[in-house]
C-alpha positions as CSV (number, residue, x, y, z in Angstrom):
1,M,18.6,5.9,5.2
2,S,17.9,2.4,6.2
3,K,14.8,1.3,8.0
4,T,14.2,-1.2,10.8
5,I,11.1,-3.2,10.7
6,V,9.4,-3.8,14.1
7,T,6.3,-5.6,15.4
8,F,4.4,-3.8,18.1
9,A,4.1,-5.6,21.5
10,K,1.6,-3.0,22.8
11,N,-0.4,-0.1,21.3
12,W,1.6,3.0,20.4
13,R,0.0,6.0,18.7
14,G,-2.0,4.7,15.7
15,Y,-0.4,1.3,15.8
16,A,-2.0,-1.7,17.5
17,A,-0.2,-4.6,19.2
18,G,0.7,-7.2,16.6
19,E,1.1,-4.7,13.7
20,T,4.3,-4.5,11.8
21,A,5.9,-1.2,10.5
22,G,9.2,0.2,9.4
23,F,10.9,3.1,11.1
24,S,14.3,4.9,11.0
25,D,16.9,3.2,13.1
26,A,16.7,5.8,15.9
27,T,12.9,5.5,16.2
28,A,12.9,1.7,16.1
29,T,15.6,1.6,18.8
30,A,13.6,3.9,21.0
31,L,10.4,1.8,20.6
32,I,12.4,-1.4,21.3
33,D,14.1,0.1,24.4
34,A,10.7,1.3,25.7
35,A,9.3,-2.3,25.2
36,Y,6.7,-1.1,22.7
37,A,8.1,-3.2,19.9
38,E,10.4,-6.0,18.9
39,E,12.7,-5.9,16.0
40,T,11.5,-8.0,13.0
41,G,14.2,-7.1,10.5
42,K,16.0,-4.4,8.6
43,K,15.6,-3.3,5.1
44,G,17.4,-0.9,2.8
45,K,16.0,0.6,-0.4
46,R,12.9,-1.0,-1.9
47,P,13.6,-3.7,-4.5
48,P,12.6,-2.8,-8.1
49,R,9.1,-3.7,-9.1
50,P,8.8,-6.7,-11.4
51,A,8.1,-5.9,-15.0
52,T,4.5,-6.1,-15.9
53,K,3.5,-8.1,-18.9
54,P,1.6,-6.3,-21.7
55,L,-2.1,-6.5,-21.9
56,E,-3.4,-9.1,-24.3
57,S,-5.3,-7.6,-27.2
58,K,-9.0,-8.3,-27.4
59,P,-11.2,-8.4,-30.4
60,D,-12.9,-5.2,-31.3
61,L,-16.5,-5.0,-30.2
62,P,-19.2,-3.5,-32.6
63,L,-20.3,0.0,-31.7
64,V,-23.9,0.5,-30.8
65,K,-25.7,3.8,-31.5
66,V,-27.7,5.1,-28.5
67,D,-30.7,7.3,-29.2
68,T,-30.7,10.2,-26.7
69,A,-33.3,12.5,-28.5
70,D,-36.0,11.7,-25.9
71,D,-33.8,12.9,-23.1
72,D,-33.5,16.4,-24.6
73,E,-37.2,17.0,-25.0
74,K,-39.1,18.9,-22.4
75,P,-42.6,17.6,-21.3
């Protein structure tokens, strides 16, 4: 299913004038015909995400021992 991207000319449901959103062709056509929105463009499927580069390795940090014996004692 392709989507049509519209920009709202006036408030409609949870959308404010000036916001852009994508809807099915039928919904977008109804919004445009009712003068709630103007067509901005069409899109099909989402393009694939770009590959992420691997994290750079960082030097190991020394471990620090924390004494928690005082926390276990009752006053």
